[in-house]
Structures are given as structure tokens and as C-alpha cells.
C-alpha positions in Angstrom: 122.5 99.2 88.9 118.7 99.5 89.0 118.7 98.3 92.7 119.9 101.1 95.7 119.9 100.4 99.1 117.4 102.7 101.6 116.9 103.0 105.1 113.0 104.0 106.2 111.9 105.3 109.2 109.3 104.7 110.6 107.9 107.1 113.2 106.3 106.4 116.0 102.7 106.6 116.9 101.8 105.3 120.2 98.0 105.0 119.9 98.6 103.1 116.7 101.0 100.3 117.5 103.0 100.1 121.0 107.1 100.0 120.6 107.6 97.0 121.7 105.3 95.4 119.0 107.2 97.5 116.5 110.4 96.0 117.7 109.2 92.4 117.6 108.1 92.9 114.2 111.6 94.6 113.2 113.5 91.9 114.9 111.1 89.0 112.7 111.8 91.3 109.8 116.1 91.2 110.4 116.5 87.8 110.8 113.9 85.7 109.1 115.5 86.7 106.2 119.3 86.4 105.0 120.8 89.8 105.6 124.8 90.4 105.0 124.6 93.2 102.9 122.1 95.6 104.6 122.1 97.2 107.9 119.9 96.1 110.7 117.1 98.0 112.9 117.2 99.8 115.6 115.6 102.9 117.6 116.3 106.2 116.2 115.7 109.9 117.9 113.3 112.1 115.6 113.5 115.2 117.6 117.1 115.5 116.0 119.2 115.9 113.0 119.1 113.9 110.8 115.7 112.6 110.6 113.9 115.2 112.2 113.6 117.1 108.7 110.4 117.8 107.5 108.6 116.5 111.1 106.4 117.6 113.2 108.3 118.5 116.7 105.9 116.0 118.4 107.2 112.9 116.7 110.7 112.1 119.3 110.8 108.3 118.7 111.1 106.1 115.7 112.7 103.0 113.8 115.0 102.4 110.6 115.4 99.2 109.3 116.8 98.5 105.6 115.5 97.7 102.1 115.6 98.2 98.8 114.3 100.4 95.9 114.2 99.9 91.9 113.2 101.5 88.7 110.8 98.9 87.9 110.5 100.1 83.7 114.0 99.7 83.5 114.0 96.3 85.5 111.6 95.1 83.4 113.7 96.8 80.2 116.8 95.0 81.4 115.4 91.5 81.5 113.7 91.9 77.6 117.6 93.2 76.6 118.6 89.8 78.7 116.1 87.4 76.4 117.4 89.1 73.2 121.0 88.6 74.5 120.4 84.6 75.1 118.6 84.5 71.4 115.1 84.9 72.7 112.9 87.1 70.1 111.3 90.2 71.6 107.8 92.3 70.2 107.1 95.0 72.1 103.2 96.7 71.8 102.0 93.0 70.2 98.8 91.5 71.4 98.0 88.1 71.2 95.0 88.3 69.2 93.6 84.6 69.4 95.4 80.9 69.8 94.6 77.8 69.0 95.9 74.2 69.6 96.7 72.4 66.5 98.5 68.8 67.2 101.3 69.1 69.3 101.8 73.0 68.9 99.4 76.6 69.9 98.9 78.1 66.7 99.3 82.1 67.8 97.9 85.4 66.0 99.7 88.0 67.1 98.4 92.2 66.2 101.1 92.8 63.8 99.4 90.2 61.4 102.0 87.4 62.4 101.1 83.9 62.7 103.3 81.8 64.8 103.5 78.2 66.4 104.7 77.7 70.3 105.0 74.5 72.5 103.8 76.3 75.4 102.0 79.6 76.6 102.8 81.4 79.5 100.2 83.6 80.4 101.8 86.4 82.3 99.4 89.1 81.6 99.3 90.2 84.6 95.7 92.2 85.4 94.8 90.6 82.4 95.5 86.9 82.9 91.5 85.8 82.7 91.2 88.0 79.8 93.6 86.3 77.9 92.1 82.9 79.1 88.7 83.6 78.4 88.8 85.3 75.5 92.3 85.0 73.6 92.7 81.0 74.5 89.3 80.1 74.9 90.5 78.5 77.7 87.6 78.7 80.6 88.8 79.0 84.1 87.4 79.2 87.9 89.9 81.0 89.1 89.3 84.5 90.2 91.3 88.1 90.4 91.3 90.8 92.4 92.3 94.1 90.8 93.3 96.8 93.4 95.1 100.1 91.9 97.6 101.4 93.8 98.4 105.2 93.4 101.4 107.7 93.8 101.8 111.7 94.2 104.9 113.3 93.3 105.5 116.4 94.9 108.4 119.1 95.4 111.0 118.0 98.1 109.1 117.4 101.4 112.7 117.1 103.8 116.3 116.9 103.8 118.1 113.7 103.2 118.1 110.3 101.7 116.0 108.5 103.9 112.1 107.3 103.4 109.4 107.5 105.6 107.0 104.6 106.3 104.3 106.4 108.0 101.2 104.5 109.9 97.9 106.5 109.0 95.0 106.1 111.1 93.3 103.6 109.5 95.8 101.0 109.7 97.5 101.3 106.3 101.0 102.4 106.2 101.8 105.2 103.5 105.4 105.8 102.4 107.2 108.8 101.7 110.3 108.4 99.1 113.2 111.0 98.1 112.0 110.8 93.9 115.7 112.2 92.3 117.2 115.5 94.3 114.4 117.6 94.2 110.6 115.7 94.6 109.4 113.1 96.7 107.0 110.1 96.3 104.2 109.5 98.2 102.1 106.1 97.8 100.3 104.0 97.7 96.8 103.8 97.8 94.6 100.3 97.2 91.1 100.7 96.3 89.6 98.2 94.2 89.6 98.8 89.9 87.2 97.5 87.0 88.7 95.8 84.8 87.3 98.0 82.1 88.8 101.2 84.1 91.9 103.3 83.4 94.5 103.5 85.5 94.0 106.9 86.7 94.3 108.6 90.3 91.4 109.3 91.5 91.0 113.1 93.5 89.6 111.2 96.4 93.0 109.0 96.3 95.3 111.8 95.9 93.5 113.7 98.7 93.5 110.4 101.1 97.6 110.2 100.4 97.9 114.1 101.4 96.0 113.8 104.7 97.9 110.7 105.3 101.3 112.4 105.6 100.2 115.3 106.6 99.7 114.0 110.0 103.3 113.7 110.2 104.6 117.1 108.2 104.9 120.2 110.0 104.4 121.9 106.8 101.0 120.6 105.6 100.6 119.7 101.8 97.5 119.9 99.4 96.1 118.2 96.1 97.4 121.2 94.5 101.2 120.5 95.4 101.3 117.5 93.4 103.4 117.8 90.3 102.8 114.4 88.8 100.7 111.5 89.9 100.3 107.9 88.3 98.8 104.7 89.5 99.3 100.8 88.3 96.9 97.7 89.1 98.3 94.5 90.9 96.5 91.7 90.0 95.6 89.8 93.1 95.0 85.9 93.4 90.8 86.5 94.9 90.7 84.1 98.1 87.6 85.6 99.3 89.0 88.6 101.7 86.8 91.8 101.1 89.8 94.3 102.3 92.0 94.5 99.6 95.0 95.1 101.9 94.4 91.5 103.7 94.0 90.1 99.8 97.2 87.9 99.8 100.0 89.3 97.5 101.5 85.3 96.8 101.0 84.1 93.7 98.9 80.9 92.2 99.6 78.8 89.3 97.7 77.3 86.7 98.6 74.4 84.3 96.3 73.4 82.1 97.1 70.5 78.7 95.6 68.9 76.2 96.5 65.1 77.0 99.8 66.3 78.8 101.0 68.5 75.9 100.4 71.7 74.5 100.0 73.5 78.4 99.6 77.0 79.3 100.6 78.1 82.4 98.9 80.9 84.2 99.9 83.3 86.9 97.7 84.5 89.1 99.1 87.3 91.7 103.3 87.7 92.2 105.1 90.9 92.8 108.4 92.3 91.0 110.7 92.0 94.6 110.1 87.9 94.0 110.0 87.5 89.8 112.7 85.5 89.2 111.6 83.3 92.3 108.7 83.0 90.4 109.9 82.9 86.6 112.3 79.7 88.5 109.1 78.1 90.0 107.5 78.3 86.3 110.1 76.8 84.6 110.0 73.9 87.3 106.4 73.4 87.0 107.0 73.6 83.0 109.8 70.6 83.1 107.4 67.2 82.7 107.2 68.8 79.0 110.6 69.3 78.6 112.4 66.4 80.4 116.0 68.1 79.1 115.2 71.5 80.5 118.0 72.8 82.8 117.7 73.5 86.4 117.8 77.2 88.1 120.5 79.2 86.9 119.8 83.0 87.9 120.9 83.6 91.3 124.3 84.4 90.0 123.4 85.7 86.7 123.7 89.5 86.5 121.4 91.3 84.4 122.7 93.7 81.2 124.5 96.6 82.7 124.7 95.0 86.3 127.9 92.8 85.2 130.4 94.5 87.1 132.2 91.3 88.1 134.3 91.9 90.9 135.0 95.7 91.4 131.8 98.1 92.7 129.6 99.9 91.4 131.0 103.2 92.5 134.2 102.6 91.0 133.0 101.4 87.9 131.1 104.5 88.1 133.8 106.9 88.4 136.0 105.0 86.0 133.3 106.0 83.5 133.4 109.5 84.7 137.3 109.2 84.3 136.8 108.2 80.7 134.5 110.8 79.4 136.0 114.2 80.7 134.4 116.8 78.6 130.8 115.7 78.8 129.4 116.9 82.4 129.3 115.4 84.8 125.2 115.5 86.1 124.7 114.1 82.7 127.4 111.0 83.1 125.5 110.1 86.4 122.3 109.8 84.9 123.9 107.6 81.9 125.4 105.7 83.9 122.6 105.4 86.4 120.3 104.4 83.7 122.3 101.7 81.6 125.4 100.5 84.3 128.3 99.0 82.3 126.6 99.5 78.9 126.9 103.1 79.6 130.0 103.4 77.2 128.3 102.1 74.2 125.8 104.8 75.0 128.0 107.6 74.9 130.2 106.2 72.6 133.1 108.9 71.0 131.5 111.0 73.3 129.7 113.3 70.8 126.6 113.8 72.2 124.6 115.4 69.5 121.8 117.5 70.1 120.7 118.7 74.1 116.8 118.0 74.9 117.7 119.1 78.3 117.6 117.4 81.7 120.8 115.6 80.9 118.8 114.0 77.8 120.9 114.0 74.6 120.5 113.2 70.6 122.7 110.2 71.0 121.0 108.7 74.1 117.4 108.7 72.5 118.5 107.3 69.7 119.8 104.8 71.8 116.4 104.2 73.3 115.1 103.5 69.7 117.8 101.8 68.6 118.7 99.3 71.2 115.5 99.8 73.7 112.2 99.4 71.7 111.1 103.0 72.0 108.6 104.4 69.7 107.2 107.5 71.2 108.1 110.7 73.6 106.5 108.8 76.5 108.7 105.7 76.3 111.6 108.4 76.4 110.4 110.9 78.5 108.6 108.7 81.4 109.9 104.6 81.0 113.3 104.7 79.8 114.0 107.9 81.8 111.7 110.8 84.0 113.2 113.1 82.5 109.9 114.2 81.1 109.9 115.9 85.2 112.4 118.1 84.5 111.9 119.5 80.9 109.6 122.6 80.0 106.4 121.5 77.5 108.5 123.1 74.6 111.4 120.7 75.4 108.9 117.5 75.6 107.5 118.9 72.0 110.7 118.4 70.7 111.3 114.9 71.7 107.4 114.1 70.2 108.9 116.3 67.6 112.2 114.1 66.8 110.3 110.8 67.2 107.1 111.5 65.5 104.7 111.2 67.3 
């Protein structure tokens, strides 16, 4: 329920790449990976509907291919819910202050003041993987991590249609324009070096770069003043010595260090969200020597919480959910089902949603976020569990902060 198919349009720019080169690339894209659910790529006309909306009229030819979109914040949350459902313990907003090998276990000191023991540590700290190794675990490593910041900007809707655009820029990079809800378009991303001590925030230069990149294609130009929201993420890339951040490998590297065959720490350098389950299975395979009874891979057919559709389609289950709650506005039900999937009935309960905070966010769902999804403050609710903050007034956002006490 958190991943949706999407069709991406690439307008053809003759001076950047010839059409035959793009056709070959898309042919390989279609055939090198198994594809049974998504349609293949083909050429399209851009000088007439449905793909002409928003574009300059001289773009006449393009290509369309299939990919998927994901709600990354809720995907991470769904995995945490899965861990808890399978008997694991999830500690949010908790740091590992230090860890030390003692006999046949790690003794780990947490920021909560708690002390725990662990047979193995998996260091999946992302941009801070090297810091955790050096400063928290006191395990010096010769591996290097390059941090790359990717910034995004959100703008009022730039074109009609539910398709996305992949736009070739004159620096040989690509920039995406993706529908974001019903009223906005997301534009990104950049690739700029990030220092570990810096906060991950888009700079004016990055915002200007993204605006200029899409203005090559848009009939109605945009400026940084049109941006309604901006955010940045940091990608930890395994540093293979290449100078150009865009050329550095997006693959991952695993490193295992142990003490005479015991108390291992496995560190993950790099990786990306689209292959996280494959990466997790590879991690377990690397740890098999320390756990001889470890079972083999099992996640291929395992649904995450909220995505256990069985033999029914998402649409069938969604419509049945709507029918069970006729007194609740359909837009509110649609948003709840999109966020929670088959857990939506658990969120709605008897249908009495309590106070309406705006943007389809109710008192009952906010309480659900707190009781079941580790929400602690207004940002957790407005920008992580949902994106309702985009559609609320300052007073409405303030009400959420008041309700949560922070």
C-alpha cells in the first residue's frame, strides 16, 4: 500500500543524447529485469495531450517508461511495525552512546540510560556509519564514506496528469518532476558534497539550480520564490575515489569485524532504499557463520503491515473500507487507507474520529500515531507519518503541537 506504479516521460533533447541511444537504454531497462506488472517503454508525442501539459511547444518527441514511487517515511515505519509484530524491540530517538566487547557479548550503553547486551551489532547508521565505528564502538576503519546531499523543492502543480518527468539537464544529470498529491509537484534532486558536521538543508544555490533545470522545459518559468517547501536528504556512498559525486557507486559494501570469531560488528557502507530487503538478506548471510541455525531468506513473499492484501486487489479492499464507513468523508478515508492499508479499520475504529484538525487529520488518527507508531511531536505527525502540514494553516499546525505538548 506504500508503493505505487508511475509512468515517467523523458522529453528528447537532440543536443544531449540521440534518440537511438535512449531507445537502446530503455530496451535494456525493459529486458534486463523481470517485469510482469508494469508496462514497457515506448516513444510518445509531446506536442499534443496528454503529455504536452506544462511543456514548451518545441518539445515534440519523448519516451515513456515505468517505475514506482514509495512513501519512504512510512516504509521505514512499516518495517519497524513488522519488527515489533515479530517480537523485536524498537527504540526510537535512542542513541548508542558506547559499546564494548566483554567476553562473548557486546555491552551497549544507550542514551536512555539503559544498558543492554548483544551478540552482534549491525551498524546501519547510514551517513554516520563511520562515526559509530570510530567514536561509539571504538573500531577504527580504513573504509571511507562520501556524503552527498540531495535536495528537493515542492512547487504548486506545474502540469496536468499523473505522469512524472525525467528531464535531461545541460550538465548531463537528470532532474525529476513528480506529482505530489493533487496540488503540488516535487522537483529534485541535486548531488552536492555534504560535510558530516553540516545540517542537511537545501541551499539557495541548489534551489536555483533545480528551478533553472526545469525551466529549460516549462512553458511557464518558475523561480525560487514559488517554492512552498524544501527538504534535503544525505546519501552515504562508499568512497571509491571518484571525484564526481554523480559517478560514485550507489552499491553497498559490507565490512565484518569480530574478536576471534565472536561478537561481530557488521557495518553497511552505502545502499539504497529500493534494494533494502535484498541488502538485509545479504547481511544475514554474512552473519550465518556466527549463527549456524539461522534460517534462509524469507522476505520475498512476506507482506509488510498494512499490505497483506491476500488474493484481493488494493482497489477492492479500499472500496470495501469506504463502504464500511459511509459517514466519514471519502477524502479522509482515502488518505487513511493510503497511509495504513489493511490496518485502516484499526485506525478508524467505531468511526468517531473526534476533533478535526484540518487536511483530513483527525484526533483519532493522531492518537493512533502516538499509541502505535511512536509519534512524539508535531513534526512526527505533520511531516513524517503524514504530509498534512503542507495543507494546514499555521494555526492548525499549532493546534497539533499544542495537543502533543511540543
